[in-house]
ROLOMI-123496 format. One record per residue (C-alpha): residue number from 0; x, y, z. Coordinates in nm, 4 decimals. Layout:
<nodes>
<node NUM, <X, Y, Z>>;
...
</nodes>
This chain:
<nodes>
<node 0, <-9.4917, 8.1271, 10.4072>>;
<node 1, <-9.7075, 7.8923, 10.2094>>;
<node 2, <-9.6125, 7.7962, 9.8127>>;
<node 3, <-9.8511, 7.6749, 9.5779>>;
<node 4, <-9.7614, 7.5022, 9.2667>>;
<node 5, <-10.0272, 7.5197, 8.9750>>;
<node 6, <-10.0685, 7.6264, 8.6409>>;
<node 7, <-10.3403, 7.8989, 8.5998>>;
<node 8, <-10.4809, 7.8095, 8.2637>>;
<node 9, <-10.5990, 7.4322, 8.1873>>;
<node 10, <-10.8017, 7.2956, 8.0087>>;
<node 11, <-11.1404, 7.1811, 8.0836>>;
<node 12, <-11.0519, 6.8234, 8.1592>>;
<node 13, <-10.6979, 6.8523, 8.2603>>;
<node 14, <-10.5729, 6.7703, 8.6047>>;
<node 15, <-10.2816, 6.9311, 8.7858>>;
<node 16, <-10.0702, 6.8826, 9.0829>>;
<node 17, <-10.0830, 7.1568, 9.3403>>;
<node 18, <-9.9243, 7.1956, 9.6413>>;
<node 19, <-9.7451, 7.3211, 9.9650>>;
<node 20, <-9.4010, 7.3348, 10.0470>>;
<node 21, <-9.4913, 7.2010, 10.4004>>;
<node 22, <-9.4301, 7.5369, 10.6188>>;
<node 23, <-9.3279, 7.4891, 10.9663>>;
<node 24, <-9.5682, 7.7197, 11.1832>>;
<node 25, <-9.4012, 7.6123, 11.5161>>;
<node 26, <-9.1116, 7.3911, 11.6024>>;
<node 27, <-9.2977, 7.1571, 11.8035>>;
<node 28, <-9.6031, 7.0846, 11.5932>>;
<node 29, <-9.7103, 6.9110, 11.3062>>;
<node 30, <-9.8949, 7.0731, 10.9936>>;
<node 31, <-10.2543, 6.9486, 10.9217>>;
<node 32, <-10.3489, 7.0398, 10.5549>>;
<node 33, <-10.7229, 7.0777, 10.4113>>;
<node 34, <-10.7746, 7.1470, 10.0557>>;
<node 35, <-11.1165, 7.2910, 9.9125>>;
<node 36, <-11.1690, 7.4159, 9.5654>>;
<node 37, <-11.5354, 7.6561, 9.4992>>;
<node 38, <-11.6910, 7.8166, 9.1677>>;
<node 39, <-11.7674, 8.1750, 9.1623>>;
<node 40, <-12.1277, 8.0884, 9.3032>>;
<node 41, <-11.9690, 7.9515, 9.5860>>;
<node 42, <-12.0414, 7.5454, 9.5046>>;
<node 43, <-11.8079, 7.3138, 9.5439>>;
<node 44, <-11.6083, 7.2212, 9.1933>>;
<node 45, <-11.3695, 6.9335, 9.0495>>;
<node 46, <-11.2191, 6.6810, 9.2865>>;
<node 47, <-10.8727, 6.6489, 9.4853>>;
<node 48, <-10.6852, 6.3219, 9.4874>>;
<node 49, <-10.6455, 6.4120, 9.9097>>;
<node 50, <-10.7502, 6.6821, 10.0745>>;
<node 51, <-10.5224, 6.6225, 10.3607>>;
<node 52, <-10.1672, 6.6087, 10.2050>>;
<node 53, <-9.8932, 6.8987, 10.1322>>;
<node 54, <-9.9508, 6.7532, 9.7729>>;
<node 55, <-10.2719, 6.6875, 9.5569>>;
<node 56, <-10.3786, 6.6913, 9.2326>>;
<node 57, <-10.7028, 6.8919, 9.1256>>;
<node 58, <-10.9054, 6.7415, 8.8500>>;
<node 59, <-11.0910, 7.0860, 8.6777>>;
<node 60, <-11.4485, 7.0304, 8.6151>>;
<node 61, <-11.6073, 7.0299, 8.2847>>;
<node 62, <-11.7383, 7.3912, 8.2636>>;
<node 63, <-11.5320, 7.6570, 8.1964>>;
<node 64, <-11.4701, 7.9501, 8.4439>>;
<node 65, <-11.2919, 8.0819, 8.7021>>;
<node 66, <-11.2745, 7.8674, 9.0300>>;
<node 67, <-11.0878, 7.9170, 9.3743>>;
<node 68, <-10.8415, 7.6769, 9.5125>>;
<node 69, <-10.7548, 7.7133, 9.9281>>;
<node 70, <-10.5451, 7.5461, 10.1249>>;
<node 71, <-10.5683, 7.5641, 10.5054>>;
<node 72, <-10.2608, 7.4858, 10.7175>>;
<node 73, <-10.3202, 7.4566, 11.0800>>;
<node 74, <-10.0753, 7.3164, 11.3580>>;
<node 75, <-10.2056, 7.0183, 11.5700>>;
<node 76, <-10.0619, 7.0373, 11.8605>>;
<node 77, <-10.3187, 6.7686, 12.0666>>;
<node 78, <-10.1133, 6.5093, 11.8709>>;
<node 79, <-9.7907, 6.5943, 11.9913>>;
<node 80, <-9.7055, 6.4397, 12.3106>>;
<node 81, <-9.6594, 6.6637, 12.5733>>;
<node 82, <-9.3315, 6.5759, 12.6666>>;
<node 83, <-9.2506, 6.7023, 12.3393>>;
<node 84, <-9.4453, 7.0567, 12.3860>>;
<node 85, <-9.2572, 7.1257, 12.6739>>;
<node 86, <-9.1093, 7.4638, 12.5281>>;
<node 87, <-9.4468, 7.5218, 12.3716>>;
<node 88, <-9.6351, 7.8422, 12.4844>>;
<node 89, <-9.8987, 7.8883, 12.2481>>;
<node 90, <-10.0718, 7.7184, 11.9614>>;
<node 91, <-9.9869, 7.9168, 11.6321>>;
<node 92, <-10.2792, 8.0058, 11.3698>>;
<node 93, <-10.4054, 7.8741, 11.0848>>;
<node 94, <-10.2819, 8.0357, 10.7347>>;
<node 95, <-10.4588, 8.0117, 10.4577>>;
<node 96, <-10.3873, 8.0558, 10.0869>>;
<node 97, <-10.5752, 8.0678, 9.7717>>;
<node 98, <-10.5343, 8.0519, 9.4237>>;
<node 99, <-10.7620, 8.1676, 9.1141>>;
<node 100, <-10.7653, 7.9259, 8.8770>>;
<node 101, <-10.9093, 7.9654, 8.5302>>;
<node 102, <-11.0265, 7.6470, 8.3295>>;
<node 103, <-11.0389, 7.7444, 7.9904>>;
<node 104, <-11.2154, 7.6863, 7.6865>>;
<node 105, <-11.1141, 7.8158, 7.3508>>;
<node 106, <-11.2696, 7.7359, 6.9665>>;
<node 107, <-11.1523, 7.9108, 6.6855>>;
<node 108, <-11.4301, 8.0292, 6.3975>>;
<node 109, <-11.4597, 8.1560, 6.0943>>;
<node 110, <-11.4235, 8.5331, 6.0546>>;
<node 111, <-11.7117, 8.6446, 5.8255>>;
<node 112, <-11.4700, 8.8813, 5.6948>>;
<node 113, <-11.2314, 8.6352, 5.5900>>;
<node 114, <-11.0656, 8.5824, 5.2338>>;
<node 115, <-11.0192, 8.2209, 5.2086>>;
<node 116, <-11.1831, 7.9065, 5.3866>>;
<node 117, <-11.2505, 7.7537, 5.7051>>;
<node 118, <-11.3723, 7.4387, 5.8120>>;
<node 119, <-11.5251, 7.3318, 6.1526>>;
<node 120, <-11.6890, 7.0107, 6.0001>>;
<node 121, <-11.4128, 6.8059, 6.1043>>;
<node 122, <-11.4172, 6.6594, 6.4885>>;
<node 123, <-11.1970, 6.8400, 6.7423>>;
<node 124, <-11.0057, 7.0744, 6.4677>>;
<node 125, <-11.1067, 7.2781, 6.2738>>;
<node 126, <-10.9137, 7.3661, 5.8997>>;
<node 127, <-10.7955, 7.6799, 5.7674>>;
<node 128, <-10.7192, 7.7678, 5.3844>>;
<node 129, <-10.4639, 7.9986, 5.2876>>;
<node 130, <-10.2821, 8.1038, 5.0106>>;
<node 131, <-9.8746, 8.1277, 4.9997>>;
<node 132, <-9.7673, 8.4083, 5.1425>>;
<node 133, <-10.0758, 8.5625, 5.1638>>;
<node 134, <-10.2662, 8.6775, 5.5277>>;
<node 135, <-10.5799, 8.5772, 5.6490>>;
<node 136, <-10.7583, 8.5924, 5.9756>>;
<node 137, <-10.9964, 8.3501, 6.1842>>;
<node 138, <-11.1935, 8.4285, 6.5461>>;
<node 139, <-11.1034, 8.2691, 6.8672>>;
<node 140, <-11.3373, 8.2499, 7.0880>>;
<node 141, <-11.1957, 8.2613, 7.4783>>;
<node 142, <-11.4390, 8.1653, 7.8236>>;
<node 143, <-11.4179, 8.3170, 8.0407>>;
<node 144, <-11.3427, 8.6282, 7.8901>>;
<node 145, <-11.1709, 8.7243, 8.1980>>;
<node 146, <-10.8902, 8.4385, 8.1259>>;
<node 147, <-10.8095, 8.5956, 7.7617>>;
<node 148, <-10.4877, 8.8062, 7.8633>>;
<node 149, <-10.3158, 8.4658, 7.9274>>;
<node 150, <-10.4117, 8.3232, 7.6328>>;
<node 151, <-10.1033, 8.3236, 7.3524>>;
<node 152, <-10.1371, 8.2032, 7.0058>>;
<node 153, <-9.8126, 8.0834, 6.8664>>;
<node 154, <-9.7142, 7.8294, 6.5924>>;
<node 155, <-9.4134, 7.5572, 6.5978>>;
<node 156, <-9.3686, 7.6738, 6.2172>>;
<node 157, <-9.2467, 8.0074, 6.3615>>;
<node 158, <-8.9938, 8.0767, 6.1292>>;
<node 159, <-9.2164, 8.0267, 5.8146>>;
<node 160, <-9.5584, 8.1281, 5.9045>>;
<node 161, <-9.6614, 8.4343, 6.1575>>;
<node 162, <-9.9283, 8.4598, 6.3864>>;
<node 163, <-10.0787, 8.7750, 6.5245>>;
<node 164, <-10.1237, 8.8765, 6.8062>>;
<node 165, <-9.8821, 8.6918, 7.0039>>;
<node 166, <-10.1375, 8.7247, 7.3262>>;
<node 167, <-10.5296, 8.7932, 7.3408>>;
<node 168, <-10.6299, 9.1191, 7.4370>>;
<node 169, <-10.9931, 8.9932, 7.4797>>;
<node 170, <-11.2769, 8.7414, 7.3816>>;
<node 171, <-11.3940, 8.7480, 7.0668>>;
<node 172, <-10.9954, 8.7799, 6.9239>>;
<node 173, <-10.9430, 8.8028, 6.5700>>;
<node 174, <-10.6219, 8.6435, 6.5000>>;
<node 175, <-10.4255, 8.6967, 6.1898>>;
<node 176, <-10.2559, 8.4389, 5.9945>>;
<node 177, <-9.9914, 8.4866, 5.7426>>;
<node 178, <-9.9163, 8.1754, 5.5316>>;
<node 179, <-9.5536, 8.0369, 5.4307>>;
<node 180, <-9.4240, 8.0054, 5.1215>>;
<node 181, <-9.4564, 7.6334, 5.0287>>;
<node 182, <-9.7568, 7.5198, 4.8942>>;
<node 183, <-9.8597, 7.1921, 5.0147>>;
<node 184, <-9.7543, 7.2584, 5.3783>>;
<node 185, <-9.9809, 7.1776, 5.7002>>;
<node 186, <-9.9194, 7.3736, 5.9726>>;
<node 187, <-10.1339, 7.4974, 6.2631>>;
<node 188, <-10.1797, 7.7626, 6.5235>>;
<node 189, <-10.2199, 7.6609, 6.8610>>;
<node 190, <-10.3970, 7.8393, 7.1634>>;
<node 191, <-10.1996, 7.7908, 7.4965>>;
<node 192, <-10.1228, 7.9154, 7.8133>>;
<node 193, <-9.7971, 8.0820, 7.6801>>;
<node 194, <-9.5798, 7.7676, 7.5706>>;
<node 195, <-9.6292, 7.5386, 7.3191>>;
<node 196, <-9.8803, 7.2365, 7.4463>>;
<node 197, <-9.8424, 7.4108, 7.7792>>;
<node 198, <-10.1345, 7.3290, 7.7894>>;
<node 199, <-10.2764, 7.3417, 7.4114>>;
<node 200, <-10.5820, 7.5223, 7.4828>>;
<node 201, <-10.7116, 7.4601, 7.0948>>;
<node 202, <-10.5623, 7.4138, 6.7480>>;
<node 203, <-10.6204, 7.5318, 6.4165>>;
<node 204, <-10.5230, 7.3114, 6.1076>>;
<node 205, <-10.4066, 7.5841, 5.8216>>;
<node 206, <-10.3554, 7.4232, 5.4874>>;
<node 207, <-10.1087, 7.6056, 5.2339>>;
<node 208, <-10.2160, 7.6158, 4.8438>>;
<node 209, <-10.0804, 7.8274, 4.5546>>;
<node 210, <-10.3787, 8.0488, 4.3792>>;
<node 211, <-10.5416, 7.8486, 4.1256>>;
<node 212, <-10.6365, 8.0691, 3.7923>>;
<node 213, <-10.9708, 8.0068, 3.6382>>;
<node 214, <-11.1663, 8.1181, 3.3374>>;
<node 215, <-11.5028, 8.0591, 3.2421>>;
<node 216, <-11.7563, 8.1848, 2.9716>>;
<node 217, <-12.1338, 8.1528, 3.0253>>;
<node 218, <-12.2995, 8.1000, 2.6943>>;
<node 219, <-12.6964, 8.1355, 2.5996>>;
<node 220, <-12.8298, 7.8641, 2.3357>>;
<node 221, <-13.1216, 7.9503, 2.1201>>;
<node 222, <-13.2878, 8.2124, 2.3693>>;
<node 223, <-13.3306, 8.5823, 2.3848>>;
<node 224, <-13.3408, 8.5801, 2.7238>>;
<node 225, <-13.1892, 8.4442, 2.9923>>;
<node 226, <-13.4569, 8.5586, 3.2819>>;
<node 227, <-13.4869, 8.2569, 3.5679>>;
<node 228, <-13.7021, 8.3534, 3.8376>>;
<node 229, <-13.7673, 8.6864, 3.6889>>;
<node 230, <-13.4233, 8.7773, 3.7824>>;
<node 231, <-13.1531, 8.8269, 3.4850>>;
<node 232, <-12.8565, 8.5922, 3.5188>>;
<node 233, <-12.6093, 8.8425, 3.4600>>;
<node 234, <-12.2440, 8.8329, 3.4981>>;
<node 235, <-12.2409, 8.9992, 3.8117>>;
<node 236, <-12.4388, 8.7418, 3.9675>>;
<node 237, <-12.2242, 8.4775, 3.8349>>;
<node 238, <-11.9029, 8.6593, 3.9321>>;
<node 239, <-12.0025, 8.6985, 4.3280>>;
<node 240, <-12.1184, 8.3174, 4.3684>>;
<node 241, <-11.7990, 8.1840, 4.2004>>;
<node 242, <-11.5877, 8.4131, 4.3898>>;
<node 243, <-11.7637, 8.3478, 4.7365>>;
<node 244, <-11.7583, 7.9668, 4.7090>>;
<node 245, <-11.4031, 7.8685, 4.5012>>;
<node 246, <-11.2490, 8.1332, 4.7150>>;
<node 247, <-11.2477, 7.9102, 5.0184>>;
<node 248, <-10.9965, 7.6626, 4.8555>>;
<node 249, <-10.7685, 7.9396, 4.7147>>;
<node 250, <-10.9369, 7.9646, 4.3383>>;
<node 251, <-10.9165, 8.2867, 4.1987>>;
<node 252, <-11.1638, 8.3639, 3.8438>>;
<node 253, <-10.9484, 8.5828, 3.6651>>;
<node 254, <-11.1701, 8.6105, 3.3437>>;
<node 255, <-11.5741, 8.5987, 3.3769>>;
<node 256, <-11.7645, 8.6356, 3.0720>>;
<node 257, <-12.1203, 8.6109, 2.9575>>;
<node 258, <-12.2131, 8.6098, 2.5752>>;
<node 259, <-12.4049, 8.8958, 2.4541>>;
<node 260, <-12.5478, 8.6915, 2.1776>>;
<node 261, <-12.7190, 8.3908, 2.2019>>;
<node 262, <-12.5959, 8.0680, 2.0059>>;
<node 263, <-12.8422, 7.9771, 1.7469>>;
<node 264, <-12.7677, 7.5821, 1.7247>>;
<node 265, <-12.9714, 7.3075, 1.5811>>;
<node 266, <-12.8892, 7.0432, 1.8243>>;
<node 267, <-13.2406, 6.8094, 1.7862>>;
<node 268, <-13.0555, 6.4794, 1.7000>>;
<node 269, <-13.2349, 6.1581, 1.8556>>;
<node 270, <-13.4796, 6.1727, 1.9056>>;
<node 271, <-13.5819, 6.4904, 1.7312>>;
<node 272, <-13.8566, 6.6064, 1.9824>>;
<node 273, <-13.7825, 6.9740, 2.0252>>;
<node 274, <-13.6185, 6.9200, 2.3347>>;
<node 275, <-13.2224, 6.8752, 2.4687>>;
<node 276, <-13.1238, 6.5257, 2.5376>>;
<node 277, <-13.0113, 6.5247, 2.8769>>;
<node 278, <-13.1369, 6.1729, 2.9675>>;
<node 279, <-12.7578, 6.0336, 2.9305>>;
<node 280, <-12.6483, 6.2385, 3.2030>>;
<node 281, <-12.2846, 6.1390, 3.2362>>;
<node 282, <-12.1151, 6.1230, 2.8800>>;
<node 283, <-12.1767, 6.3117, 2.5643>>;
<node 284, <-12.3781, 6.2129, 2.3645>>;
<node 285, <-12.5177, 6.3884, 1.9872>>;
<node 286, <-12.7060, 6.6845, 2.0966>>;
<node 287, <-12.4495, 6.7969, 2.3809>>;
<node 288, <-12.1584, 6.7453, 2.0691>>;
<node 289, <-12.3580, 6.9653, 1.8205>>;
<node 290, <-12.4096, 7.2491, 2.1310>>;
<node 291, <-12.0310, 7.2268, 2.1801>>;
<node 292, <-11.9099, 7.2024, 1.8355>>;
<node 293, <-12.1238, 7.5299, 1.7242>>;
<node 294, <-11.9470, 7.7032, 2.0026>>;
<node 295, <-11.6222, 7.6239, 1.8577>>;
<node 296, <-11.6987, 7.7632, 1.5345>>;
<node 297, <-11.6859, 8.0961, 1.7067>>;
<node 298, <-11.3106, 8.0666, 1.7466>>;
<node 299, <-11.3735, 8.2138, 2.1119>>;
<node 300, <-11.0617, 8.2639, 2.3468>>;
<node 301, <-10.9583, 7.9509, 2.5535>>;
<node 302, <-11.1516, 7.9268, 2.8950>>;
<node 303, <-11.0877, 7.6889, 3.1496>>;
<node 304, <-11.4582, 7.6309, 3.1928>>;
<node 305, <-11.8038, 7.6690, 2.9401>>;
<node 306, <-12.1362, 7.6693, 3.0589>>;
<node 307, <-12.4474, 7.6689, 2.8275>>;
<node 308, <-12.7461, 7.8316, 2.9688>>;
<node 309, <-13.0772, 7.6519, 2.7726>>;
<node 310, <-13.4359, 7.5322, 2.8123>>;
<node 311, <-13.6640, 7.2428, 2.7269>>;
<node 312, <-13.4518, 6.9377, 2.8392>>;
<node 313, <-13.6047, 6.6093, 2.7875>>;
<node 314, <-13.5619, 6.5192, 3.1764>>;
<node 315, <-13.7946, 6.7490, 3.3830>>;
<node 316, <-13.6165, 6.7447, 3.6894>>;
<node 317, <-13.2885, 6.7967, 3.6287>>;
<node 318, <-13.1340, 7.1659, 3.6772>>;
<node 319, <-12.8078, 7.1103, 3.5153>>;
<node 320, <-12.5561, 6.8344, 3.3992>>;
<node 321, <-12.1886, 6.8384, 3.3798>>;
<node 322, <-11.9309, 6.5562, 3.3067>>;
<node 323, <-11.6667, 6.5236, 3.6049>>;
<node 324, <-11.3306, 6.6942, 3.5381>>;
<node 325, <-11.4606, 6.8197, 3.1792>>;
<node 326, <-11.4526, 7.1447, 3.0382>>;
<node 327, <-11.8556, 7.2123, 2.9674>>;
<node 328, <-12.1630, 7.2250, 3.2092>>;
<node 329, <-12.5383, 7.2693, 3.0887>>;
<node 330, <-12.7857, 7.4450, 3.2823>>;
<node 331, <-13.1736, 7.4105, 3.2120>>;
<node 332, <-13.3382, 7.7201, 3.2621>>;
<node 333, <-13.6930, 7.5557, 3.2265>>;
<node 334, <-13.6403, 7.3131, 3.5330>>;
<node 335, <-13.4535, 7.6184, 3.7498>>;
<node 336, <-13.7554, 7.8597, 3.7011>>;
<node 337, <-14.0252, 7.6865, 3.9464>>;
<node 338, <-13.7603, 7.5446, 4.1915>>;
<node 339, <-13.6656, 7.9297, 4.3547>>;
<node 340, <-13.2859, 7.8464, 4.3225>>;
<node 341, <-13.0688, 8.1163, 4.2513>>;
<node 342, <-12.9423, 8.0490, 3.9076>>;
<node 343, <-12.5914, 8.1914, 3.9740>>;
<node 344, <-12.5535, 7.9298, 4.2470>>;
<node 345, <-12.6562, 7.6407, 3.9752>>;
<node 346, <-12.4306, 7.7611, 3.7501>>;
<node 347, <-12.1352, 7.7185, 4.0405>>;
<node 348, <-12.2624, 7.3871, 4.1358>>;
<node 349, <-12.2317, 7.2374, 3.8053>>;
<node 350, <-11.8687, 7.4038, 3.7311>>;
<node 351, <-11.7643, 7.2309, 4.0845>>;
<node 352, <-11.8467, 6.9001, 3.8884>>;
<node 353, <-11.6259, 7.0359, 3.5966>>;
<node 354, <-11.3875, 7.0476, 3.8340>>;
<node 355, <-11.3971, 6.7142, 3.9673>>;
<node 356, <-11.6350, 6.7574, 4.2797>>;
<node 357, <-11.8627, 6.4948, 4.3496>>;
<node 358, <-12.1988, 6.5200, 4.5093>>;
<node 359, <-12.1594, 6.4866, 4.8962>>;
<node 360, <-12.3959, 6.2461, 5.0885>>;
<node 361, <-12.2833, 5.9024, 4.9312>>;
<node 362, <-12.5441, 5.6836, 4.7040>>;
<node 363, <-12.7837, 5.9657, 4.6249>>;
<node 364, <-12.7180, 6.0009, 4.2642>>;
<node 365, <-12.4601, 5.8764, 3.9348>>;
<node 366, <-12.1993, 6.1213, 4.0776>>;
<node 367, <-12.1492, 5.9318, 4.3864>>;
<node 368, <-12.0073, 6.1305, 4.7035>>;
<node 369, <-11.7221, 6.2866, 4.8225>>;
<node 370, <-11.5216, 6.0546, 5.0293>>;
<node 371, <-11.4605, 6.2141, 5.3594>>;
<node 372, <-11.7183, 6.5681, 5.2957>>;
<node 373, <-12.0163, 6.5886, 5.5199>>;
<node 374, <-12.3516, 6.5546, 5.4034>>;
<node 375, <-12.4438, 6.9077, 5.5051>>;
<node 376, <-12.7136, 7.1588, 5.3783>>;
<node 377, <-12.4803, 7.4528, 5.3097>>;
<node 378, <-12.2627, 7.2470, 5.0614>>;
<node 379, <-12.2335, 7.3846, 4.7228>>;
<node 380, <-12.2320, 7.0075, 4.5888>>;
<node 381, <-12.5492, 6.9021, 4.7785>>;
<node 382, <-12.6852, 6.6558, 4.5612>>;
<node 383, <-13.0414, 6.8699, 4.5987>>;
<node 384, <-12.9036, 7.2357, 4.5008>>;
<node 385, <-13.0695, 7.4710, 4.7162>>;
<node 386, <-13.0190, 7.8601, 4.8150>>;
<node 387, <-12.7593, 7.9582, 5.0233>>;
<node 388, <-12.5648, 7.6408, 4.9414>>;
<node 389, <-12.1902, 7.7872, 4.8995>>;
<node 390, <-11.9644, 7.5982, 5.1452>>;
<node 391, <-11.6651, 7.4044, 5.0614>>;
<node 392, <-11.5031, 7.1515, 5.2778>>;
<node 393, <-11.1022, 7.0798, 5.3565>>;
<node 394, <-11.1014, 6.7130, 5.1275>>;
<node 395, <-11.2930, 6.9359, 4.8547>>;
<node 396, <-10.9934, 7.2049, 4.8574>>;
<node 397, <-10.7907, 6.9213, 4.8117>>;
<node 398, <-10.9446, 6.8236, 4.5000>>;
<node 399, <-10.9248, 7.1732, 4.3174>>;
<node 400, <-10.5584, 7.1469, 4.3774>>;
<node 401, <-10.4302, 6.7996, 4.2564>>;
<node 402, <-10.1220, 6.8400, 4.2666>>;
<node 403, <-10.1170, 6.9504, 4.6241>>;
<node 404, <-10.0138, 6.6450, 4.8869>>;
<node 405, <-10.2712, 6.5543, 5.1376>>;
<node 406, <-10.1971, 6.5075, 5.4564>>;
</nodes>
């Protein structure tokens, strides 16, 4: 009887000790061992520290797949002196025993049906955002697919965070995570071979936030039409973009309004050129204050953020401006029209500044860099506003929840 000790699931960089129980094939013989390992196509794969001993260490190849480890055990009567083989009448046949080994790779990725966010921009380990006590999903890709039934999903915080299913049924596998009841927690989900850390195949960090409720009002200033690029900047378009972008950070827009009647105000102050003064991009100036005061004279209900849709800025390359962490943003239709930019995305971008988010990609403008955030084309806060830029990253999620401790 040959007994192999091997963990059937290992990571692509793992090494495992395998061995025999040194069976005696015949009382007067010495056992000889020969280890080999092959990939599915029959080519040698991986490496042994010693292929001639009862116990050895196999280093898995870097490519996920199914491999066969074989140990051939034979007696060697020719190495035993004749006098010690006096009672031997035959030579035992060789015994060959094989074990199938799955070298497994698991990668977590976002679920297109997710409710909250997923950030794959960090090296090696992705982040998942989730609301306190709520459930969201991610996808686990398992390679090879044949290994999926042996991949398990667990959390060391099992008493507060639930993970389902416990065991993969196939690949890709939808993994559900129910967040704990405490905001600010940082938990994680581990894919493994059946026990925490034995072996760890992949990890997904989970950031837990309390829902942040927000309200915004969009106001047209001195314009009878809010048509930009031939498309109305309607409430539905703004609502869709705000929910898609800020929902990643567990922020909910509980009220999104758009004024039916334009705000009429003579903002032209210094200089009097018929154009809105956007030269001072940061901070308030006389013309910004004129618009803000005129709005507050309307006695509107409280909103967290106010967005003014305007025309005729004196700065031709500026699509919008907002002071960091303040209440007001200004969107300039005349500059957005020729660019082909989705105006709802421009609104979301400037609201991001109002909520304290800086541009990504340091040194590009007065707002500076959002430290730690990658310069990626899909980021909502990319300095050059463009279509389909809506993603927010984990450090941006944290900034939107300033009372949540960052690990």
